[in-house]
VOTOR-232493 format. One record per residue (C-alpha): x, y, z; residue number from 1. Coordinates in Angstrom, 1 decimal, m for minus. Layout:
BEGIN
pt x:X&y:Y&z:Z&num:NUM
...
END
This chain:
BEGIN
pt x:m43.8&y:28.9&z:22.0&num:1
pt x:m44.4&y:28.3&z:25.6&num:2
pt x:m47.2&y:25.9&z:24.8&num:3
pt x:m45.1&y:24.0&z:22.2&num:4
pt x:m42.3&y:23.6&z:24.7&num:5
pt x:m45.0&y:22.2&z:27.3&num:6
pt x:m46.4&y:19.8&z:24.6&num:7
pt x:m42.7&y:18.7&z:23.7&num:8
pt x:m41.8&y:18.0&z:27.3&num:9
pt x:m45.1&y:16.3&z:27.8&num:10
pt x:m44.5&y:13.9&z:24.7&num:11
pt x:m40.8&y:13.0&z:26.1&num:12
pt x:m42.2&y:12.2&z:29.5&num:13
pt x:m45.0&y:9.9&z:27.8&num:14
pt x:m42.1&y:8.1&z:25.9&num:15
pt x:m39.5&y:8.0&z:28.7&num:16
pt x:m38.6&y:4.6&z:30.1&num:17
pt x:m40.4&y:3.8&z:33.2&num:18
pt x:m39.6&y:1.1&z:35.9&num:19
pt x:m42.3&y:m1.4&z:37.1&num:20
pt x:m42.3&y:m0.5&z:40.8&num:21
pt x:m43.1&y:m2.8&z:43.8&num:22
pt x:m46.0&y:m1.8&z:46.1&num:23
pt x:m44.9&y:0.6&z:49.0&num:24
pt x:m43.9&y:m0.8&z:52.2&num:25
pt x:m46.7&y:m0.6&z:54.8&num:26
pt x:m45.6&y:m3.2&z:57.3&num:27
pt x:m42.6&y:m4.7&z:59.0&num:28
pt x:m42.6&y:m8.1&z:60.7&num:29
pt x:m40.4&y:m8.5&z:63.7&num:30
pt x:m39.0&y:m11.8&z:64.5&num:31
pt x:m41.0&y:m11.8&z:67.8&num:32
pt x:m43.4&y:m9.4&z:69.0&num:33
pt x:m42.8&y:m10.5&z:72.7&num:34
pt x:m40.0&y:m8.8&z:74.8&num:35
pt x:m39.0&y:m12.1&z:76.6&num:36
pt x:m38.6&y:m14.2&z:73.3&num:37
pt x:m36.0&y:m14.2&z:70.4&num:38
pt x:m35.9&y:m15.6&z:67.1&num:39
pt x:m33.8&y:m18.8&z:66.9&num:40
pt x:m32.8&y:m21.8&z:64.8&num:41
pt x:m31.5&y:m23.5&z:68.0&num:42
pt x:m34.1&y:m26.3&z:68.0&num:43
pt x:m33.7&y:m27.0&z:64.3&num:44
pt x:m30.1&y:m27.6&z:64.6&num:45
pt x:m29.7&y:m28.9&z:68.1&num:46
pt x:m29.8&y:m32.7&z:66.9&num:47
pt x:m27.7&y:m32.4&z:63.9&num:48
pt x:m24.8&y:m30.7&z:65.5&num:49
pt x:m24.3&y:m33.7&z:67.7&num:50
pt x:m23.3&y:m35.6&z:64.6&num:51
pt x:m20.4&y:m33.4&z:63.6&num:52
pt x:m17.2&y:m34.6&z:65.0&num:53
pt x:m13.7&y:m33.3&z:65.2&num:54
pt x:m11.1&y:m35.3&z:63.1&num:55
pt x:m7.3&y:m35.2&z:64.2&num:56
pt x:m4.8&y:m36.8&z:61.8&num:57
pt x:m1.3&y:m37.8&z:62.4&num:58
pt x:1.3&y:m38.3&z:59.5&num:59
pt x:5.0&y:m39.3&z:60.1&num:60
pt x:7.2&y:m37.0&z:57.9&num:61
pt x:10.5&y:m38.5&z:57.2&num:62
pt x:13.6&y:m36.3&z:56.9&num:63
pt x:15.3&y:m37.5&z:53.8&num:64
pt x:18.9&y:m36.1&z:54.8&num:65
pt x:18.6&y:m37.7&z:58.2&num:66
pt x:17.4&y:m41.0&z:57.0&num:67
pt x:20.6&y:m41.5&z:54.7&num:68
pt x:22.5&y:m44.8&z:55.8&num:69
pt x:25.8&y:m42.9&z:56.5&num:70
pt x:24.2&y:m41.2&z:59.5&num:71
pt x:23.8&y:m44.7&z:61.1&num:72
pt x:27.4&y:m45.3&z:60.9&num:73
pt x:29.0&y:m45.5&z:64.3&num:74
pt x:32.1&y:m43.9&z:63.0&num:75
pt x:30.1&y:m40.8&z:61.6&num:76
pt x:28.5&y:m40.4&z:65.1&num:77
pt x:31.7&y:m40.6&z:66.8&num:78
pt x:33.4&y:m37.8&z:64.8&num:79
pt x:30.2&y:m35.8&z:64.1&num:80
pt x:28.2&y:m36.2&z:67.3&num:81
pt x:27.1&y:m32.6&z:67.8&num:82
pt x:26.3&y:m32.4&z:64.1&num:83
pt x:24.4&y:m35.5&z:64.3&num:84
pt x:22.4&y:m34.5&z:67.2&num:85
pt x:21.4&y:m31.2&z:65.9&num:86
pt x:20.1&y:m32.6&z:62.5&num:87
pt x:16.3&y:m32.6&z:62.0&num:88
pt x:14.7&y:m36.1&z:63.0&num:89
pt x:11.5&y:m37.5&z:61.6&num:90
pt x:8.5&y:m35.5&z:62.9&num:91
pt x:4.9&y:m36.1&z:63.3&num:92
pt x:2.6&y:m33.8&z:61.2&num:93
pt x:m0.8&y:m33.1&z:62.6&num:94
pt x:m3.9&y:m31.6&z:61.1&num:95
pt x:m7.5&y:m30.9&z:62.1&num:96
pt x:m10.7&y:m31.3&z:60.1&num:97
pt x:m14.4&y:m32.2&z:60.6&num:98
pt x:m16.7&y:m35.1&z:59.7&num:99
pt x:m20.3&y:m36.0&z:59.9&num:100
pt x:m21.7&y:m39.2&z:61.6&num:101
pt x:m24.1&y:m40.8&z:59.2&num:102
pt x:m25.1&y:m43.9&z:61.1&num:103
pt x:m25.6&y:m45.0&z:64.8&num:104
pt x:m22.8&y:m47.6&z:64.4&num:105
pt x:m20.0&y:m45.1&z:63.6&num:106
pt x:m19.8&y:m44.4&z:59.8&num:107
pt x:m18.5&y:m41.0&z:59.2&num:108
pt x:m18.3&y:m38.8&z:56.1&num:109
pt x:m15.4&y:m36.5&z:55.7&num:110
pt x:m13.4&y:m34.8&z:52.8&num:111
pt x:m10.8&y:m37.0&z:51.3&num:112
pt x:m8.2&y:m34.3&z:51.7&num:113
pt x:m8.7&y:m34.3&z:55.5&num:114
pt x:m7.5&y:m37.8&z:56.0&num:115
pt x:m5.4&y:m38.3&z:52.9&num:116
pt x:m1.9&y:m39.8&z:53.8&num:117
pt x:m2.7&y:m40.1&z:57.5&num:118
pt x:m0.9&y:m42.8&z:59.4&num:119
pt x:m3.5&y:m42.4&z:62.3&num:120
pt x:m7.0&y:m40.8&z:62.5&num:121
pt x:m8.5&y:m39.9&z:65.7&num:122
pt x:m12.1&y:m38.8&z:66.2&num:123
pt x:m13.6&y:m36.9&z:69.1&num:124
pt x:m17.4&y:m36.4&z:69.6&num:125
pt x:m18.8&y:m32.9&z:70.4&num:126
pt x:m20.2&y:m34.0&z:73.8&num:127
pt x:m16.9&y:m35.4&z:74.9&num:128
pt x:m13.8&y:m33.9&z:73.4&num:129
pt x:m11.4&y:m35.5&z:75.9&num:130
pt x:m12.2&y:m39.1&z:74.4&num:131
pt x:m10.8&y:m39.9&z:71.3&num:132
pt x:m11.7&y:m43.0&z:69.2&num:133
pt x:m9.3&y:m44.3&z:66.5&num:134
pt x:m10.9&y:m44.6&z:63.1&num:135
pt x:m10.2&y:m46.9&z:60.2&num:136
pt x:m10.7&y:m45.8&z:56.5&num:137
pt x:m13.7&y:m47.6&z:54.8&num:138
pt x:m13.1&y:m45.9&z:51.5&num:139
pt x:m12.2&y:m42.8&z:49.7&num:140
pt x:m12.7&y:m41.0&z:46.3&num:141
pt x:m10.1&y:m38.4&z:45.6&num:142
pt x:m11.9&y:m37.3&z:42.4&num:143
pt x:m15.0&y:m36.2&z:44.4&num:144
pt x:m12.8&y:m35.5&z:47.5&num:145
pt x:m15.1&y:m37.6&z:49.6&num:146
pt x:m14.1&y:m40.4&z:52.2&num:147
pt x:m15.8&y:m42.6&z:54.7&num:148
pt x:m14.1&y:m43.6&z:58.0&num:149
pt x:m15.6&y:m45.6&z:61.0&num:150
pt x:m15.2&y:m45.6&z:64.6&num:151
pt x:m16.0&y:m48.6&z:67.0&num:152
pt x:m18.9&y:m47.2&z:68.9&num:153
pt x:m22.6&y:m47.7&z:69.1&num:154
pt x:m25.9&y:m45.8&z:69.4&num:155
pt x:m24.2&y:m42.6&z:68.1&num:156
pt x:m26.2&y:m39.4&z:67.2&num:157
pt x:m26.3&y:m39.3&z:63.3&num:158
pt x:m27.4&y:m36.8&z:60.6&num:159
pt x:m30.4&y:m37.3&z:58.6&num:160
pt x:m30.0&y:m36.4&z:55.0&num:161
pt x:m32.0&y:m34.1&z:53.0&num:162
pt x:m32.3&y:m33.8&z:49.1&num:163
pt x:m30.0&y:m31.2&z:47.6&num:164
pt x:m32.0&y:m31.1&z:44.4&num:165
pt x:m34.7&y:m29.4&z:46.4&num:166
pt x:m32.5&y:m26.6&z:47.4&num:167
pt x:m33.3&y:m22.9&z:46.1&num:168
pt x:m31.0&y:m19.9&z:46.1&num:169
pt x:m31.8&y:m17.9&z:49.0&num:170
pt x:m32.5&y:m20.9&z:51.4&num:171
pt x:m31.1&y:m20.4&z:55.0&num:172
pt x:m28.2&y:m22.8&z:55.5&num:173
pt x:m25.8&y:m23.4&z:58.5&num:174
pt x:m22.2&y:m24.7&z:58.4&num:175
pt x:m21.1&y:m26.8&z:61.2&num:176
pt x:m17.7&y:m27.9&z:62.1&num:177
pt x:m14.5&y:m27.4&z:64.1&num:178
pt x:m12.5&y:m24.7&z:62.7&num:179
pt x:m9.0&y:m24.0&z:64.2&num:180
pt x:m9.7&y:m26.8&z:66.7&num:181
pt x:m11.5&y:m24.5&z:69.0&num:182
pt x:m14.5&y:m26.9&z:69.3&num:183
pt x:m17.9&y:m27.0&z:67.7&num:184
pt x:m18.9&y:m23.9&z:65.6&num:185
pt x:m22.0&y:m23.0&z:63.8&num:186
pt x:m22.2&y:m20.3&z:61.1&num:187
pt x:m25.2&y:m19.0&z:59.3&num:188
pt x:m25.8&y:m17.9&z:55.7&num:189
pt x:m27.8&y:m18.7&z:52.5&num:190
pt x:m27.5&y:m20.6&z:49.5&num:191
pt x:m25.6&y:m18.2&z:47.0&num:192
pt x:m25.6&y:m20.6&z:43.9&num:193
pt x:m26.1&y:m24.1&z:42.9&num:194
pt x:m24.6&y:m26.5&z:40.4&num:195
pt x:m21.1&y:m24.7&z:40.6&num:196
pt x:m18.8&y:m26.6&z:38.1&num:197
pt x:m15.4&y:m26.0&z:36.5&num:198
pt x:m14.0&y:m24.4&z:39.9&num:199
pt x:m10.8&y:m26.7&z:39.6&num:200
pt x:m11.1&y:m27.9&z:43.0&num:201
pt x:m12.2&y:m31.6&z:42.3&num:202
pt x:m12.4&y:m33.9&z:39.1&num:203
pt x:m16.1&y:m34.1&z:39.7&num:204
pt x:m18.0&y:m30.9&z:40.7&num:205
pt x:m21.5&y:m29.9&z:41.2&num:206
pt x:m21.0&y:m27.5&z:44.4&num:207
pt x:m23.4&y:m25.7&z:46.5&num:208
pt x:m22.2&y:m22.1&z:47.0&num:209
pt x:m22.9&y:m20.4&z:50.3&num:210
pt x:m21.8&y:m17.4&z:52.2&num:211
pt x:m22.0&y:m19.2&z:55.5&num:212
pt x:m18.4&y:m18.9&z:56.9&num:213
pt x:m16.2&y:m22.1&z:56.1&num:214
pt x:m13.0&y:m21.7&z:57.8&num:215
pt x:m9.8&y:m24.0&z:58.2&num:216
pt x:m11.0&y:m27.0&z:60.1&num:217
pt x:m14.4&y:m26.9&z:58.8&num:218
pt x:m13.5&y:m29.2&z:55.9&num:219
pt x:m15.6&y:m32.3&z:56.0&num:220
pt x:m18.2&y:m30.6&z:58.2&num:221
pt x:m22.0&y:m30.3&z:57.6&num:222
pt x:m24.0&y:m28.0&z:55.7&num:223
pt x:m27.6&y:m28.2&z:56.9&num:224
pt x:m30.9&y:m26.5&z:56.1&num:225
pt x:m33.2&y:m24.6&z:58.5&num:226
pt x:m34.7&y:m27.9&z:59.4&num:227
pt x:m31.4&y:m29.5&z:60.4&num:228
pt x:m31.3&y:m31.8&z:57.4&num:229
pt x:m27.6&y:m32.5&z:55.9&num:230
pt x:m27.6&y:m31.2&z:52.5&num:231
pt x:m23.9&y:m30.8&z:51.9&num:232
pt x:m20.3&y:m31.6&z:53.1&num:233
pt x:m18.3&y:m28.4&z:53.3&num:234
pt x:m15.1&y:m28.8&z:51.4&num:235
pt x:m13.5&y:m25.5&z:50.2&num:236
pt x:m13.5&y:m21.6&z:50.3&num:237
pt x:m12.4&y:m19.1&z:47.6&num:238
pt x:m9.9&y:m16.9&z:49.2&num:239
pt x:m6.6&y:m15.1&z:48.3&num:240
pt x:m5.5&y:m14.9&z:52.0&num:241
pt x:m6.8&y:m18.1&z:53.6&num:242
pt x:m9.6&y:m16.3&z:55.5&num:243
pt x:m13.4&y:m16.4&z:54.7&num:244
pt x:m14.6&y:m14.0&z:52.1&num:245
pt x:m18.2&y:m15.3&z:52.0&num:246
pt x:m17.6&y:m17.7&z:49.1&num:247
pt x:m17.7&y:m21.3&z:50.4&num:248
pt x:m18.4&y:m24.5&z:48.5&num:249
pt x:m20.2&y:m27.8&z:49.6&num:250
pt x:m20.5&y:m31.2&z:48.0&num:251
pt x:m24.2&y:m31.7&z:47.5&num:252
pt x:m26.1&y:m34.4&z:49.6&num:253
pt x:m27.1&y:m36.3&z:46.4&num:254
pt x:m23.7&y:m36.9&z:45.5&num:255
pt x:m22.6&y:m37.5&z:49.1&num:256
pt x:m25.2&y:m40.2&z:49.5&num:257
pt x:m24.4&y:m42.0&z:46.1&num:258
pt x:m20.6&y:m42.1&z:46.8&num:259
pt x:m20.9&y:m42.8&z:50.4&num:260
pt x:m23.2&y:m45.8&z:49.8&num:261
pt x:m20.7&y:m47.4&z:47.2&num:262
pt x:m17.6&y:m46.5&z:49.5&num:263
pt x:m19.2&y:m48.4&z:52.3&num:264
pt x:m20.2&y:m51.4&z:50.2&num:265
pt x:m17.1&y:m51.6&z:47.9&num:266
pt x:m14.3&y:m49.5&z:49.4&num:267
pt x:m13.7&y:m47.5&z:46.1&num:268
pt x:m15.5&y:m45.9&z:43.2&num:269
pt x:m15.3&y:m47.3&z:39.6&num:270
pt x:m16.7&y:m44.8&z:37.2&num:271
pt x:m18.0&y:m45.2&z:33.6&num:272
pt x:m15.8&y:m43.8&z:30.8&num:273
pt x:m16.9&y:m42.4&z:27.4&num:274
pt x:m13.4&y:m41.7&z:26.1&num:275
pt x:m14.2&y:m38.3&z:24.7&num:276
pt x:m13.2&y:m34.6&z:25.1&num:277
pt x:m15.8&y:m32.3&z:25.4&num:278
pt x:m16.7&y:m28.4&z:25.7&num:279
pt x:m19.9&y:m26.2&z:26.2&num:280
pt x:m21.8&y:m24.9&z:23.2&num:281
pt x:m20.4&y:m21.3&z:22.5&num:282
pt x:m22.1&y:m18.5&z:20.9&num:283
pt x:m20.5&y:m19.2&z:17.6&num:284
pt x:m21.4&y:m22.8&z:17.7&num:285
pt x:m25.1&y:m22.3&z:18.8&num:286
pt x:m26.3&y:m21.8&z:15.2&num:287
pt x:m24.8&y:m25.0&z:14.0&num:288
pt x:m26.9&y:m26.9&z:16.6&num:289
pt x:m30.3&y:m25.0&z:16.1&num:290
pt x:m29.6&y:m23.1&z:19.3&num:291
pt x:m29.4&y:m26.3&z:21.5&num:292
pt x:m27.3&y:m26.8&z:24.6&num:293
pt x:m25.2&y:m29.8&z:25.6&num:294
pt x:m21.8&y:m31.2&z:25.5&num:295
pt x:m19.8&y:m30.9&z:22.1&num:296
pt x:m17.4&y:m33.5&z:21.3&num:297
pt x:m14.0&y:m32.2&z:20.5&num:298
pt x:m12.2&y:m35.5&z:20.6&num:299
pt x:m13.1&y:m39.3&z:20.4&num:300
pt x:m10.5&y:m41.9&z:21.3&num:301
pt x:m10.2&y:m44.7&z:19.0&num:302
pt x:m11.5&y:m47.9&z:20.3&num:303
pt x:m13.3&y:m46.0&z:23.0&num:304
pt x:m16.9&y:m46.7&z:24.2&num:305
pt x:m17.9&y:m43.5&z:22.2&num:306
pt x:m16.2&y:m44.6&z:19.1&num:307
pt x:m17.7&y:m48.1&z:19.2&num:308
pt x:m21.1&y:m46.5&z:19.4&num:309
pt x:m20.5&y:m44.4&z:16.4&num:310
pt x:m20.1&y:m41.1&z:18.0&num:311
pt x:m17.9&y:m38.5&z:16.1&num:312
pt x:m16.1&y:m35.2&z:16.7&num:313
pt x:m18.7&y:m32.3&z:16.9&num:314
pt x:m21.6&y:m34.4&z:17.6&num:315
pt x:m23.5&y:m32.6&z:20.4&num:316
pt x:m24.7&y:m34.8&z:23.3&num:317
pt x:m28.1&y:m33.5&z:24.5&num:318
pt x:m29.3&y:m36.3&z:26.8&num:319
pt x:m28.3&y:m39.4&z:28.5&num:320
pt x:m31.0&y:m41.9&z:29.6&num:321
pt x:m33.6&y:m39.1&z:28.9&num:322
pt x:m32.0&y:m36.7&z:31.3&num:323
pt x:m31.2&y:m33.4&z:29.6&num:324
pt x:m27.6&y:m32.4&z:29.4&num:325
pt x:m27.0&y:m28.7&z:29.5&num:326
pt x:m23.1&y:m28.5&z:29.7&num:327
pt x:m19.9&y:m30.3&z:29.5&num:328
pt x:m19.6&y:m30.5&z:33.2&num:329
pt x:m23.0&y:m32.1&z:33.5&num:330
pt x:m22.1&y:m34.8&z:30.9&num:331
pt x:m19.0&y:m35.6&z:32.7&num:332
pt x:m20.7&y:m36.0&z:36.1&num:333
pt x:m23.6&y:m38.0&z:34.9&num:334
pt x:m21.3&y:m40.4&z:33.0&num:335
pt x:m19.1&y:m40.7&z:36.1&num:336
pt x:m22.3&y:m41.6&z:38.1&num:337
pt x:m22.6&y:m44.8&z:36.1&num:338
pt x:m20.5&y:m48.1&z:36.6&num:339
pt x:m18.1&y:m49.6&z:33.9&num:340
pt x:m20.0&y:m51.9&z:31.4&num:341
pt x:m23.4&y:m50.1&z:32.1&num:342
pt x:m25.3&y:m49.5&z:28.9&num:343
pt x:m26.6&y:m46.0&z:28.5&num:344
pt x:m28.7&y:m44.5&z:25.9&num:345
pt x:m27.4&y:m41.2&z:24.3&num:346
pt x:m29.3&y:m38.6&z:22.4&num:347
pt x:m27.2&y:m36.3&z:20.2&num:348
pt x:m27.2&y:m33.9&z:17.3&num:349
pt x:m25.1&y:m34.2&z:14.1&num:350
pt x:m25.7&y:m32.0&z:11.2&num:351
pt x:m28.6&y:m30.4&z:12.8&num:352
pt x:m30.4&y:m33.8&z:13.1&num:353
pt x:m31.1&y:m35.9&z:16.2&num:354
pt x:m29.9&y:m39.4&z:16.7&num:355
pt x:m29.9&y:m42.1&z:19.3&num:356
pt x:m27.2&y:m44.5&z:20.2&num:357
pt x:m26.6&y:m47.0&z:23.0&num:358
pt x:m23.3&y:m47.0&z:24.7&num:359
pt x:m21.4&y:m49.6&z:26.8&num:360
pt x:m19.2&y:m47.7&z:29.0&num:361
pt x:m15.7&y:m48.3&z:29.6&num:362
pt x:m13.7&y:m48.0&z:33.0&num:363
pt x:m12.4&y:m44.7&z:34.0&num:364
pt x:m8.7&y:m45.5&z:35.0&num:365
pt x:m6.6&y:m43.3&z:37.5&num:366
pt x:m4.4&y:m42.0&z:34.8&num:367
pt x:m7.3&y:m40.9&z:32.5&num:368
pt x:m9.0&y:m37.5&z:32.6&num:369
pt x:m12.8&y:m37.4&z:32.5&num:370
pt x:m13.0&y:m34.2&z:30.2&num:371
pt x:m10.6&y:m32.6&z:27.9&num:372
pt x:m10.4&y:m28.8&z:27.1&num:373
pt x:m9.9&y:m27.3&z:30.4&num:374
pt x:m3.2&y:m27.7&z:24.8&num:375
pt x:9.2&y:m17.5&z:9.7&num:376
pt x:8.5&y:m20.6&z:7.8&num:377
pt x:8.5&y:m21.1&z:4.1&num:378
pt x:5.6&y:m23.5&z:4.4&num:379
pt x:3.0&y:m20.9&z:5.3&num:380
pt x:m0.5&y:m20.2&z:4.2&num:381
pt x:m2.7&y:m17.1&z:4.6&num:382
pt x:m6.3&y:m16.4&z:4.0&num:383
pt x:m7.0&y:m12.8&z:3.4&num:384
pt x:m10.8&y:m13.2&z:3.7&num:385
pt x:m10.4&y:m14.3&z:7.2&num:386
pt x:m7.2&y:m12.4&z:8.2&num:387
pt x:m5.6&y:m15.7&z:9.3&num:388
pt x:m2.0&y:m16.7&z:8.6&num:389
pt x:m0.7&y:m20.4&z:9.4&num:390
pt x:2.6&y:m22.0&z:9.3&num:391
pt x:3.9&y:m25.7&z:9.3&num:392
pt x:5.0&y:m26.9&z:12.7&num:393
pt x:8.8&y:m27.2&z:12.5&num:394
pt x:11.0&y:m28.9&z:15.1&num:395
pt x:12.0&y:m25.4&z:16.5&num:396
pt x:8.2&y:m24.6&z:16.9&num:397
pt x:7.7&y:m27.9&z:18.6&num:398
pt x:10.4&y:m27.2&z:21.1&num:399
pt x:9.4&y:m23.7&z:21.7&num:400
pt x:5.8&y:m24.8&z:22.4&num:401
pt x:6.7&y:m28.1&z:24.1&num:402
pt x:4.8&y:m30.0&z:21.6&num:403
pt x:5.2&y:m33.8&z:21.3&num:404
pt x:6.6&y:m35.3&z:18.2&num:405
pt x:3.4&y:m36.9&z:17.3&num:406
pt x:1.4&y:m33.7&z:17.6&num:407
pt x:0.4&y:m32.4&z:14.1&num:408
pt x:m1.3&y:m29.4&z:12.8&num:409
pt x:m0.6&y:m25.8&z:11.6&num:410
pt x:0.3&y:m23.0&z:14.0&num:411
pt x:m1.2&y:m19.5&z:13.6&num:412
pt x:1.7&y:m17.0&z:12.8&num:413
pt x:m0.6&y:m13.8&z:12.4&num:414
pt x:m4.0&y:m12.6&z:13.0&num:415
pt x:m5.2&y:m9.3&z:11.5&num:416
pt x:m6.6&y:m7.0&z:14.1&num:417
pt x:m10.5&y:m6.7&z:13.5&num:418
pt x:m10.6&y:m9.5&z:10.9&num:419
pt x:m13.1&y:m12.4&z:11.1&num:420
pt x:m10.3&y:m14.6&z:12.8&num:421
pt x:m9.7&y:m11.8&z:15.4&num:422
pt x:m13.4&y:m11.5&z:16.4&num:423
pt x:m14.0&y:m15.3&z:16.7&num:424
pt x:m10.9&y:m15.6&z:19.0&num:425
pt x:m8.0&y:m16.6&z:17.0&num:426
pt x:m4.5&y:m15.7&z:18.6&num:427
pt x:m0.9&y:m16.0&z:17.3&num:428
pt x:0.5&y:m19.3&z:18.7&num:429
pt x:m2.8&y:m21.3&z:18.4&num:430
pt x:m2.4&y:m24.5&z:16.7&num:431
pt x:m5.2&y:m25.8&z:14.3&num:432
pt x:m5.4&y:m29.6&z:14.0&num:433
pt x:m8.9&y:m30.4&z:12.5&num:434
pt x:m11.3&y:m28.6&z:10.2&num:435
pt x:m14.6&y:m30.3&z:9.9&num:436
pt x:m13.8&y:m34.0&z:9.0&num:437
pt x:m10.3&y:m33.1&z:7.7&num:438
pt x:m7.4&y:m33.8&z:9.9&num:439
pt x:m4.6&y:m31.0&z:9.6&num:440
pt x:m1.0&y:m32.1&z:9.4&num:441
pt x:0.5&y:m29.1&z:7.4&num:442
pt x:m0.5&y:m26.0&z:5.3&num:443
pt x:m1.4&y:m28.1&z:2.3&num:444
pt x:m4.1&y:m29.9&z:4.4&num:445
pt x:m5.2&y:m26.5&z:5.7&num:446
pt x:m5.5&y:m25.0&z:2.2&num:447
pt x:m7.4&y:m28.2&z:1.0&num:448
pt x:m9.9&y:m28.0&z:3.9&num:449
pt x:m10.5&y:m24.1&z:3.5&num:450
pt x:m11.1&y:m24.6&z:m0.1&num:451
pt x:m13.6&y:m27.5&z:0.4&num:452
pt x:m15.6&y:m25.8&z:3.0&num:453
pt x:m15.2&y:m22.4&z:1.4&num:454
pt x:m19.0&y:m21.4&z:1.3&num:455
pt x:m20.0&y:m22.6&z:4.7&num:456
pt x:m19.3&y:m22.1&z:8.4&num:457
pt x:m16.0&y:m24.2&z:9.3&num:458
pt x:m15.6&y:m25.8&z:12.7&num:459
pt x:m12.1&y:m25.9&z:13.6&num:460
pt x:m10.5&y:m27.7&z:16.7&num:461
pt x:m7.7&y:m25.5&z:18.1&num:462
pt x:m5.1&y:m26.1&z:20.7&num:463
pt x:m4.9&y:m22.7&z:22.7&num:464
pt x:m2.9&y:m22.0&z:25.9&num:465
pt x:m5.7&y:m23.1&z:28.1&num:466
pt x:m6.7&y:m26.1&z:26.3&num:467
pt x:m8.6&y:m27.4&z:23.2&num:468
pt x:m11.4&y:m25.3&z:21.9&num:469
pt x:m13.8&y:m25.3&z:18.9&num:470
pt x:m13.8&y:m22.1&z:16.9&num:471
pt x:m16.1&y:m21.4&z:13.9&num:472
pt x:m15.3&y:m19.3&z:10.9&num:473
pt x:m18.0&y:m18.3&z:8.7&num:474
END
């Protein structure tokens, strides 16, 4: 028995999980073997930090009460003098930020939110904080949160720009700015993540994430690599308290370079527009597109550039001008990089087959969004196979859900727990307004569509609390 026990133990050991181990550490390298030298990036960032400036803005804030015409009436002043004198008057609101000089003749890149609404913009250089230059706005782009201002000065130190496409997670970086107005500050960290989108900070996002401290006043400052090359403009932090928690975001230099050049040349950005709503490929959609990734069209505006090119709801865009599209955000960014009336070649999938079309882009207007998806009744229908019950949308339901009169569909009134509908994400209150190629206006349309596509996976456009989504019922 003892022998048998040993054999069983040996068998279990042979079949146990084993980790692949790294070789043992045999050496540790110090930054410097000499006792009279230290490890430093001072030389690398010495030049670029001279290009990071302090930006101080002034904005006149009018007190609406004090500005009422009655308070200018001499009779009012005579009888209510003390009250008038104690009323709040117009005041000057001041704020601080940072910017980066990008040319020797005074062009400076910063965040749009640093200078937005300012009546006066003052710039001080790091080597002479007592002298201030008044800057003028050359151009701004609120959608990317970038702006260009200019001061009247010559032979200025300026930052040399690097290629943010060459960055890798783990690269050493430095955030340079003027937090809290205390003067020039440099913090060190690494690149924590790349291509961060859907953060809800800007309309167009492709952030570099870093743990280098980005504090209030650092907005618009420089993110530089260990060579001292400008690889981003610091723009935001993720924080519940307003302090730094090691999650900062910078606009990558390739976006900065492209937008800055256009702002200097034209003063504003005009972006191409497809006229579509888009979403990522979810797990339950993947099989319908042969496992491909890209941007799924969940809405195509009539008379839009996309509609004119023949694109339809549930087409999967997989490439633009031979550049692979991996997500909805990437499609939005790349389309926004083109100008109106430019013609682009779009590769897409429909019914598991690949097609190509050429699209002449429209112009993205200020009131348009670049991406969608981020909206007991006697006329009811139920499908016991899926565990899903729906009702017609009555006037009471419209009011309760704040739906416009021209918004049609059926509302989900019940979802059976652990049913197929439950497992794919349906919830009570969801509104179904399209099934495959059939628009759903009422329960009759719903029943017809479910019958027509009874034997196949059905794509449904669903308005949920957080926006429009595609849900597939099999």
